[in-house]
N, C-alpha and C positions, 0 to 999 in steps of 0.2 A: 027226314031229316039232314041236314048235311053240316059236316063237321067242321069247322074253321080255330084256328088259334089267335089266339091278341100275344105279340109279343112280350116278354116279361109278365103274363098273367098264365098261372098254372091251372088247369081244368079242377074245378072241385066235383067228386064224384062219389058213388058208394065208397070206394074204397079210403078216401081222405076222409070221410064223415065218421068212417067207424075207428078210425087208426087216432083221430082227432077232437075224438066222443070227449073223454074228458076232458082233455083242454079246450072247448069248446064251453064244455057246463059250465067250469072255471069260469069265464069269461060272461056268460049270460048271467053268472051271479051276481056282478060289478052293476046289475042294474040298479042294486039296493047299495045304498049307500056306505050302510055299515058295513057290509060286507067290502066295500072300495076298503074302507078305512081299515078291518082287520086284517087287510093282503098289506096294505102301507106297514102294519104293527107288525107282520111275522109272515113277510112271505113266502119264507119255507117250509111254513107250517101248516100255510094259507095251501100249498103245494102239493103238500104230500095227504092231507085234505081229501085232494080232489085225486090222487093216484098217476099224476104225471109221470113219464115217463124223461130219462135223462136227459134226449134230446129237448123236449118239451123246458125242463128244466132251466137248462142251459141256455136257450134263447130267451126265458123268460129274463133271467140275470142279466144278460147281455141287451135287451132292450129290443131283439132283432124280430124285426114282425114279419122280413120273408124269409125267417128262420122256422117262426111260431108258423107260417104258410105250408112250407116245404114238410111239417110235424104236424099236420095235418090239420090244420088250424082254418077256420071260415074266418073272410075276411069284416064280414059282418057284426061277427062274435067280437075275434080280435079288436075291432075299432072302441069295443069298451075297454078294454086292457089299453088300448092305446092313448083313449081322452084320461087315463089316471096320472098318468104321464106328460098332459098336456099335449101330444100327438094327433092330428084329423087324419079326416081319410087322407087328402091331400098329399098329407107328409109320409103316407103310404104308400098313396101311387107314385112318387117321386123316389122312394126306397125299389118300387119296383121296378123302374124304369130305368136308375141310375143318376137321374137327375135329381140335380140340387130342387131346392123348393119352389122356389122364384122361378128357374127352368121349365120344372112342370107345369105350373101357374099359367109363363105368358103360351106352353105347349097349348093349355088347354085351353085358352083364349084364341090362339091362332085357330084349335077346331072348330071355333063357335060354340065349346061349352061352360 
């Protein structure tokens, strides 16, 4: 298997999965509307319930998806968190590339996506 990198996209492997387990478990819980409401009502308590690290908590407070990825978050689980705040996967992609949302959408169209 060849190794390749995509600029702005960190590789999610075993170490990241272990480091981000609590964060990803919390984000998975957002599949349930009651859990999304519980998070909105008491973010700090909800993060405590899942045992997030200080770095993960800071990134949650800042709504910084890139910092969450760096803290072991898996983009598929983080998308559930991002949706609570009206962010799409395209918003996350724009953050990853450092582009505005409109520039990122134009880039996708230019690539045929």
